[in-house]
C-alpha positions, 0 to 999 in steps of 0.5 A: 392571155390572148393571142389574137383579137375579135373583130366585130362588124355591127352598128352603133344602134345594136344593143346586142353588140353592146352587151357582148362587147361588155362581156368581152371587155370583162373577159379581157379579150382584145376586140375592135368594133367597126360600126358600119354606118361610119363608112365611108363618110366618117372614117377611112379604110385602107387595104393592100391585098398584096401586103396584108399580114397578120401584123397589119391587115387593114387600116381604119382611120389611121389605126392599123389592125392585125388580122383578127382571129375571130370575126362577128358579122353582126349587122350592116347599116348604111349612113345617112346621106350627107347634106347636099349630096346627089342621091345617085352619088350617095348610092354609088359611095355606099356600094363602093364602101360596102364592096371595099369593106366586105371584099377586105374581110371575106378571105380572113381565116379563123372563126366566123359568127357567121361568114357573110356568104353563109348569112346571105344564103341563110336569109332566104326563107324558101331556101331555109324551108327546103333544107329543113324539109330535106333534114326531116324537120316538119314545115307548114304546107307552103307555096311561094308565089305571086300567081293569083290563081295559085294563091286561090288554089292554095287557099282552097287546099289549106282551108286556113292560110297565112301569108308572110314576106319571102325575105324582108319584114319591113317596107318603106312607104311615103318615107315611113318604115312599117313592119310586115307581120304574118297575116291571115288570108281571108276569103274576102281578100281573094277579091283583091288578090290580083295585086299579089302579082306585084310581089311574091310571098310565102303562103302557108297552111295555118298551123295550130299552136300550143306555144311559139318557140324561139330557139337560139343557137350559139355554136353547139349550145341551144337555148330554147324558149317557149312563148305563150303566144296563145294567151294574148289575141294580138300575139296569137298569129305573130308574137312579134305583133304584141306590145304586151311586155308581160307575154309569158315566156319560160325555159323549155327543152327540145327532144334530142332528135329535134335538137340534133336536126337543128344543129345539123341544119345550122351546120348545113347553113354554115351558121354558128349563130341562129335565132330559130322560130318554131311552133309546138302544136297541141299534139306535141309536134315541132314545126319549123318556121324560119331561122334568122342568122343574126336575130335578137336575144336580149329580151330572152336573157332578161326574162329567162336569165339564159346567159345567151350574151355570155355564150356569144362572148365566150364563143368569140373569146375562144376564137381569140385564145 
């Protein structure tokens, strides 16, 4: 028996949510999935700040929902623009809908995976890197800048250098969306470095790899996977760039000190879920790259049978008990 229910804020297109919902259903945990692209054009929302209670917290398209005992803030996706709607009106409706929805949930108590404020803060990579360094986790030598002269100086200092976005990994150009991967900065690129002033980026010394590591954390459970990115030239710099479905993965274990520091970092960030990318160097050092507060994990479950989806469902079920 369960005393409460789980609220899932996600999108219809997220396979990770689909899998966790299946697990919650099999566990008999009451839950409500709110697909954010339904708002505001395909559904209605009613919230009364002075009248909400545990019995009726919010009404979605006529369905009264009690205050959830656990909330999974997974994904936020905007709906398509209705045909004939002015672009400015469309933007206004999206902003108002997001404010109404998020403003209705931010004061909910209970357990979060993870609170929106923590997710928004943790999405900023310069902030993550600073925190990791303060906690004694090694990070690459890094400069965040859009100053061409500083970039030239960093290139001379680092000798071998990479660049990656400070936040987003996607860019839309001429109506098409492209992924922005980690890239090498070569000497010939410096001839056109003046254009870098239009967008700050993260420039780092290239760290030699034995393996890439994907460390998924659910609550206090750690699921580390080693990715043999150096076995595939297209994956050697950024393993996400490969299209090789057979890129070798295997289970691994972290030293106790590293595991403890990562858990402390998660606590400091206010996150109860995170997908952390690290490097294991040929010398056996662990180097932190970034944490995605709502990263993907299904391919790791498929390849290594780690049970991450089940761990997420059990964590949420604990919030409902």
